[in-house]
Phi, psi and omega in degrees: 000173180273144174285157182303322180297316180295321178297316179295320179295315179298320183278353179078025183269084185302317182299324178286321177300316178301316180299313181293321180295332180280348183264116183294347178280344182280129179273095185297326186274000184298140180250162176265188183295342177263002181085005181277152179249179175300326179291320175303312184294317180291329177293317178301316185279349179077027179277088188301313183295325179287321175302315179299316179300314182292320178296332180281347181275130184292345180270354183266129178253104183291348179265003179294132181262148173277189183290348176259017180064029180253132173273169175303324178295318175307311185291323176297316180295314183296328180266013175056042176266076189303318181292323177295320176301315178300320179299313179297317182293331179274347179278121185267009184279353179213162183266108182285352179255006179287128181286131175281183180302325181283349177085352182260104183288158182305326181293337172298316179296320177301312181294319182297317183276347177078000000 
């Protein structure tokens, strides 16, 4: 099953995400059966405020790939979440041009989806 943080991120419940991020017992980096994180899920759904919150947390790795070699930026681009893509591109904490295991960098998805 999903951990509460991932469920809150998927559902767009910012107040709960804030609560969970403030609790040191919550495993922010925990993945689901597909290798996705809370950041992957919020990027897919286009929850901009939650993406910002998660990117600001030192335990969140925005370059982490799921089992399909997709980063949260890949998924935001593929799901046409334009504002979330802008958030990732403006965040300087990670390299958006670093090639993942699959070789298709997130900017390929941005370009592919237009």
